[in-house]
C-alpha positions in Angstrom: -2.6 5.4 9.7 -3.6 2.0 8.3 -1.5 -1.0 9.0 0.3 -1.3 12.3 -1.3 -4.3 14.2 -3.8 -4.9 11.4 -2.7 -8.5 10.5 -2.9 -10.1 7.2 -6.1 -12.1 7.5 -8.6 -11.8 4.6 -11.2 -9.9 6.7 -8.7 -7.4 8.1 -7.3 -6.7 4.6 -10.7 -6.4 3.1 -11.7 -3.9 5.8 -8.6 -1.9 5.4 -9.0 -1.9 1.6 -12.5 -0.4 2.1 -11.2 2.3 4.4 -8.5 3.2 1.8 -11.0 3.2 -1.0 -13.4 5.5 0.9 -10.5 7.8 1.9 -9.4 8.0 -1.7 -13.0 8.8 -2.9 -13.1 11.6 -0.3 -9.5 12.7 -1.1 -8.6 12.3 2.6 -5.0 11.7 3.6 -4.0 8.1 4.3 -0.7 6.8 5.7 0.1 3.2 5.1 2.6 1.3 7.3 3.4 -2.3 8.2 0.5 -4.5 7.1 -1.1 -1.6 5.3 2.0 -1.7 3.0 1.4 -5.4 2.6 -2.1 -4.6 1.5 -0.7 -2.1 -1.0 1.6 -4.7 -2.4 -1.4 -7.0 -3.0 -3.6 -4.2 -4.2 -1.4 -1.6 -5.9 -4.5 0.0 -7.4 -5.3 1.4 -4.0 -2.3 3.6 -4.0 -1.1 4.0 -7.6 -1.3 7.6 -8.7 -2.9 8.8 -5.4 -1.6 12.1 -4.1 -3.4 11.6 -0.8 -1.6 8.4 0.2 1.8 8.3 2.0 3.8 5.1 2.2 6.3 4.5 5.0 8.2 1.4 4.0 11.4 0.0 5.4 13.8 -1.7 3.0 12.0 -5.1 2.7 8.6 -3.5 2.4 10.0 -1.2 -0.3 11.3 -4.2 -2.2 7.9 -5.9 -2.0 6.1 -2.7 -3.2 8.6 -2.3 -6.1 8.0 -5.9 -7.2 4.2 -5.4 -7.0 4.6 -2.3 -9.2 6.8 -4.1 -11.7 9.9 -2.0 -10.9 13.2 -3.7 -11.5 14.8 -3.7 -8.1 18.3 -3.5 -9.6 17.8 -0.5 -11.8 14.6 1.1 -10.7 13.3 0.8 -14.3 9.6 0.2 -15.0 8.7 -2.5 -17.5 
């Protein structure tokens, strides 16, 4: 699990991004929660289309992820 207690500092997010990138390259499972979801909202490329990544958002985190993906929060429609 990447995220709980991580923090949102540049070094922490860069390190977490590297972990996710390497896990993706090796097709290893990754669970993102808390600050890991914040990372995904800043770097949606890390999770978009990845079958090995599980996201565990609460309602505000889901809204942030939807906005980052360009999903209309009212309708769920993509641009």
